[in-house]
PyMOL CGO cylinders between C-alpha atoms (Angstrom):
from pymol import cmd
from pymol.cgo import CYLINDER

trace = [
    CYLINDER, 21.06, 2.96, 13.62, 17.88, 0.97, 13.93, 0.3, 1, 1, 1, 1, 1, 1,
    CYLINDER, 17.88, 0.97, 13.93, 16.62, -0.85, 16.96, 0.3, 1, 1, 1, 1, 1, 1,
    CYLINDER, 16.62, -0.85, 16.96, 16.27, -4.14, 15.07, 0.3, 1, 1, 1, 1, 1, 1,
    CYLINDER, 16.27, -4.14, 15.07, 18.69, -6.00, 12.79, 0.3, 1, 1, 1, 1, 1, 1,
    CYLINDER, 18.69, -6.00, 12.79, 18.78, -4.87, 9.14, 0.3, 1, 1, 1, 1, 1, 1,
    CYLINDER, 18.78, -4.87, 9.14, 16.78, -6.72, 6.51, 0.3, 1, 1, 1, 1, 1, 1,
    CYLINDER, 16.78, -6.72, 6.51, 18.44, -8.74, 3.71, 0.3, 1, 1, 1, 1, 1, 1,
    CYLINDER, 18.44, -8.74, 3.71, 19.20, -5.49, 1.83, 0.3, 1, 1, 1, 1, 1, 1,
    CYLINDER, 19.20, -5.49, 1.83, 20.91, -3.90, 4.84, 0.3, 1, 1, 1, 1, 1, 1,
    CYLINDER, 20.91, -3.90, 4.84, 18.02, -1.51, 5.50, 0.3, 1, 1, 1, 1, 1, 1,
    CYLINDER, 18.02, -1.51, 5.50, 16.75, -0.66, 8.98, 0.3, 1, 1, 1, 1, 1, 1,
    CYLINDER, 16.75, -0.66, 8.98, 13.30, 0.22, 10.33, 0.3, 1, 1, 1, 1, 1, 1,
    CYLINDER, 13.30, 0.22, 10.33, 11.38, -0.02, 7.06, 0.3, 1, 1, 1, 1, 1, 1,
    CYLINDER, 11.38, -0.02, 7.06, 8.00, -0.89, 8.59, 0.3, 1, 1, 1, 1, 1, 1,
    CYLINDER, 8.00, -0.89, 8.59, 5.87, 1.84, 10.08, 0.3, 1, 1, 1, 1, 1, 1,
    CYLINDER, 5.87, 1.84, 10.08, 7.43, 4.94, 8.59, 0.3, 1, 1, 1, 1, 1, 1,
    CYLINDER, 7.43, 4.94, 8.59, 4.49, 5.94, 6.34, 0.3, 1, 1, 1, 1, 1, 1,
    CYLINDER, 4.49, 5.94, 6.34, 1.65, 4.20, 4.54, 0.3, 1, 1, 1, 1, 1, 1,
    CYLINDER, 1.65, 4.20, 4.54, 2.94, 3.15, 1.11, 0.3, 1, 1, 1, 1, 1, 1,
    CYLINDER, 2.94, 3.15, 1.11, 0.98, 3.89, -2.05, 0.3, 1, 1, 1, 1, 1, 1,
    CYLINDER, 0.98, 3.89, -2.05, 0.38, 0.84, -4.22, 0.3, 1, 1, 1, 1, 1, 1,
    CYLINDER, 0.38, 0.84, -4.22, -0.61, 0.99, -7.89, 0.3, 1, 1, 1, 1, 1, 1,
    CYLINDER, -0.61, 0.99, -7.89, -3.48, -1.50, -7.46, 0.3, 1, 1, 1, 1, 1, 1,
    CYLINDER, -3.48, -1.50, -7.46, -7.14, -0.57, -7.53, 0.3, 1, 1, 1, 1, 1, 1,
    CYLINDER, -7.14, -0.57, -7.53, -8.72, -1.61, -4.23, 0.3, 1, 1, 1, 1, 1, 1,
    CYLINDER, -8.72, -1.61, -4.23, -11.06, -4.59, -4.12, 0.3, 1, 1, 1, 1, 1, 1,
    CYLINDER, -11.06, -4.59, -4.12, -12.40, -6.59, -1.19, 0.3, 1, 1, 1, 1, 1, 1,
    CYLINDER, -12.40, -6.59, -1.19, -11.28, -9.80, -2.87, 0.3, 1, 1, 1, 1, 1, 1,
    CYLINDER, -11.28, -9.80, -2.87, -8.17, -10.96, -4.68, 0.3, 1, 1, 1, 1, 1, 1,
    CYLINDER, -8.17, -10.96, -4.68, -10.29, -12.98, -7.12, 0.3, 1, 1, 1, 1, 1, 1,
    CYLINDER, -10.29, -12.98, -7.12, -9.64, -12.00, -10.74, 0.3, 1, 1, 1, 1, 1, 1,
    CYLINDER, -9.64, -12.00, -10.74, -6.48, -9.98, -10.15, 0.3, 1, 1, 1, 1, 1, 1,
    CYLINDER, -6.48, -9.98, -10.15, -3.49, -10.49, -12.49, 0.3, 1, 1, 1, 1, 1, 1,
    CYLINDER, -3.49, -10.49, -12.49, -1.43, -13.49, -11.45, 0.3, 1, 1, 1, 1, 1, 1,
    CYLINDER, -1.43, -13.49, -11.45, 1.78, -12.27, -13.09, 0.3, 1, 1, 1, 1, 1, 1,
    CYLINDER, 1.78, -12.27, -13.09, 2.63, -9.39, -10.72, 0.3, 1, 1, 1, 1, 1, 1,
    CYLINDER, 2.63, -9.39, -10.72, 0.99, -6.61, -12.75, 0.3, 1, 1, 1, 1, 1, 1,
    CYLINDER, 0.99, -6.61, -12.75, -1.13, -4.08, -10.87, 0.3, 1, 1, 1, 1, 1, 1,
    CYLINDER, -1.13, -4.08, -10.87, -4.86, -4.62, -10.60, 0.3, 1, 1, 1, 1, 1, 1,
    CYLINDER, -4.86, -4.62, -10.60, -6.21, -1.81, -12.80, 0.3, 1, 1, 1, 1, 1, 1,
    CYLINDER, -6.21, -1.81, -12.80, -9.79, -3.12, -12.88, 0.3, 1, 1, 1, 1, 1, 1,
    CYLINDER, -9.79, -3.12, -12.88, -12.21, -1.04, -10.80, 0.3, 1, 1, 1, 1, 1, 1,
    CYLINDER, -12.21, -1.04, -10.80, -14.17, -3.10, -8.30, 0.3, 1, 1, 1, 1, 1, 1,
    CYLINDER, -14.17, -3.10, -8.30, -17.92, -3.57, -8.56, 0.3, 1, 1, 1, 1, 1, 1,
    CYLINDER, -17.92, -3.57, -8.56, -18.10, -2.58, -4.86, 0.3, 1, 1, 1, 1, 1, 1,
    CYLINDER, -18.10, -2.58, -4.86, -19.25, 1.06, -4.61, 0.3, 1, 1, 1, 1, 1, 1,
    CYLINDER, -19.25, 1.06, -4.61, -17.10, 1.49, -1.47, 0.3, 1, 1, 1, 1, 1, 1,
    CYLINDER, -17.10, 1.49, -1.47, -14.02, 0.83, -3.61, 0.3, 1, 1, 1, 1, 1, 1,
    CYLINDER, -14.02, 0.83, -3.61, -14.65, 3.88, -5.85, 0.3, 1, 1, 1, 1, 1, 1,
    CYLINDER, -14.65, 3.88, -5.85, -14.40, 7.62, -5.34, 0.3, 1, 1, 1, 1, 1, 1,
    CYLINDER, -14.40, 7.62, -5.34, -17.25, 10.08, -6.00, 0.3, 1, 1, 1, 1, 1, 1,
    CYLINDER, -17.25, 10.08, -6.00, -16.48, 10.11, -9.75, 0.3, 1, 1, 1, 1, 1, 1,
    CYLINDER, -16.48, 10.11, -9.75, -16.47, 6.31, -10.08, 0.3, 1, 1, 1, 1, 1, 1,
    CYLINDER, -16.47, 6.31, -10.08, -12.66, 6.00, -10.22, 0.3, 1, 1, 1, 1, 1, 1,
    CYLINDER, -12.66, 6.00, -10.22, -11.04, 3.15, -8.36, 0.3, 1, 1, 1, 1, 1, 1,
    CYLINDER, -11.04, 3.15, -8.36, -9.59, 3.86, -4.93, 0.3, 1, 1, 1, 1, 1, 1,
    CYLINDER, -9.59, 3.86, -4.93, -5.91, 3.00, -4.71, 0.3, 1, 1, 1, 1, 1, 1,
    CYLINDER, -5.91, 3.00, -4.71, -4.41, 0.65, -2.17, 0.3, 1, 1, 1, 1, 1, 1,
    CYLINDER, -4.41, 0.65, -2.17, -2.07, 1.89, 0.52, 0.3, 1, 1, 1, 1, 1, 1,
    CYLINDER, -2.07, 1.89, 0.52, -0.24, -0.59, 2.75, 0.3, 1, 1, 1, 1, 1, 1,
    CYLINDER, -0.24, -0.59, 2.75, 1.72, -0.91, 5.94, 0.3, 1, 1, 1, 1, 1, 1,
    CYLINDER, 1.72, -0.91, 5.94, 0.40, 1.77, 8.33, 0.3, 1, 1, 1, 1, 1, 1,
    CYLINDER, 0.40, 1.77, 8.33, 2.52, 4.56, 9.79, 0.3, 1, 1, 1, 1, 1, 1,
    CYLINDER, 2.52, 4.56, 9.79, 4.14, 5.77, 12.98, 0.3, 1, 1, 1, 1, 1, 1,
    CYLINDER, 4.14, 5.77, 12.98, 0.85, 7.13, 14.35, 0.3, 1, 1, 1, 1, 1, 1,
    CYLINDER, 0.85, 7.13, 14.35, -1.02, 3.81, 14.20, 0.3, 1, 1, 1, 1, 1, 1,
    CYLINDER, -1.02, 3.81, 14.20, -0.96, 0.92, 16.70, 0.3, 1, 1, 1, 1, 1, 1,
    CYLINDER, -0.96, 0.92, 16.70, 1.98, -1.49, 16.39, 0.3, 1, 1, 1, 1, 1, 1,
    CYLINDER, 1.98, -1.49, 16.39, -0.29, -4.41, 15.38, 0.3, 1, 1, 1, 1, 1, 1,
    CYLINDER, -0.29, -4.41, 15.38, -1.07, -2.57, 12.11, 0.3, 1, 1, 1, 1, 1, 1,
    CYLINDER, -1.07, -2.57, 12.11, 2.59, -2.15, 11.14, 0.3, 1, 1, 1, 1, 1, 1,
    CYLINDER, 2.59, -2.15, 11.14, 2.83, -4.96, 8.63, 0.3, 1, 1, 1, 1, 1, 1,
    CYLINDER, 2.83, -4.96, 8.63, 2.81, -5.13, 4.82, 0.3, 1, 1, 1, 1, 1, 1,
    CYLINDER, 2.81, -5.13, 4.82, -0.48, -7.04, 4.77, 0.3, 1, 1, 1, 1, 1, 1,
    CYLINDER, -0.48, -7.04, 4.77, -2.39, -4.10, 6.30, 0.3, 1, 1, 1, 1, 1, 1,
    CYLINDER, -2.39, -4.10, 6.30, -4.43, -2.47, 3.50, 0.3, 1, 1, 1, 1, 1, 1,
    CYLINDER, -4.43, -2.47, 3.50, -6.42, 0.71, 3.24, 0.3, 1, 1, 1, 1, 1, 1,
    CYLINDER, -6.42, 0.71, 3.24, -7.87, 2.59, 0.29, 0.3, 1, 1, 1, 1, 1, 1,
    CYLINDER, -7.87, 2.59, 0.29, -7.84, 6.23, -0.73, 0.3, 1, 1, 1, 1, 1, 1,
    CYLINDER, -7.84, 6.23, -0.73, -8.42, 8.34, -3.83, 0.3, 1, 1, 1, 1, 1, 1,
    CYLINDER, -8.42, 8.34, -3.83, -5.34, 8.62, -6.03, 0.3, 1, 1, 1, 1, 1, 1,
    CYLINDER, -5.34, 8.62, -6.03, -5.05, 12.36, -5.27, 0.3, 1, 1, 1, 1, 1, 1,
    CYLINDER, -5.05, 12.36, -5.27, -5.20, 11.92, -1.46, 0.3, 1, 1, 1, 1, 1, 1,
    CYLINDER, -5.20, 11.92, -1.46, -2.33, 13.66, 0.33, 0.3, 1, 1, 1, 1, 1, 1,
    CYLINDER, -2.33, 13.66, 0.33, -1.30, 13.39, 3.99, 0.3, 1, 1, 1, 1, 1, 1,
    CYLINDER, -1.30, 13.39, 3.99, 1.88, 13.53, 6.07, 0.3, 1, 1, 1, 1, 1, 1,
    CYLINDER, 1.88, 13.53, 6.07, 1.58, 9.81, 6.84, 0.3, 1, 1, 1, 1, 1, 1,
    CYLINDER, 1.58, 9.81, 6.84, 1.40, 8.74, 3.18, 0.3, 1, 1, 1, 1, 1, 1,
    CYLINDER, 1.40, 8.74, 3.18, 4.42, 8.05, 1.01, 0.3, 1, 1, 1, 1, 1, 1,
    CYLINDER, 4.42, 8.05, 1.01, 5.91, 5.71, -1.53, 0.3, 1, 1, 1, 1, 1, 1,
    CYLINDER, 5.91, 5.71, -1.53, 8.91, 3.45, -1.63, 0.3, 1, 1, 1, 1, 1, 1,
    CYLINDER, 8.91, 3.45, -1.63, 11.43, 3.80, -4.41, 0.3, 1, 1, 1, 1, 1, 1,
    CYLINDER, 11.43, 3.80, -4.41, 12.06, 0.42, -6.00, 0.3, 1, 1, 1, 1, 1, 1,
    CYLINDER, 12.06, 0.42, -6.00, 14.01, -1.00, -8.88, 0.3, 1, 1, 1, 1, 1, 1,
    CYLINDER, 14.01, -1.00, -8.88, 14.40, -4.34, -10.55, 0.3, 1, 1, 1, 1, 1, 1,
    CYLINDER, 14.40, -4.34, -10.55, 17.47, -6.17, -9.31, 0.3, 1, 1, 1, 1, 1, 1,
    CYLINDER, 17.47, -6.17, -9.31, 20.01, -7.27, -11.92, 0.3, 1, 1, 1, 1, 1, 1,
]
cmd.load_cgo(trace, "trace")
């Protein structure tokens, strides 16, 4: 069992396992992103938010077990190419609740 109480869904220790891939294209600002919950698919005008071929870098959130504890929060964001692979990267399976 986890060291902390479970969340509202009865799950333990969900923060800090691996960085979570997010569908959004990275941008330094949240200005102009969809307000209805859809992913931001618009590449940023910032060259640091694109890979070598001009494709948008994808957001990953949350940090992982090998990062300092202060980074282990959903608001922590990084960016990587969509084909980036690492043992500290993952995704969370989700579904729409009835």
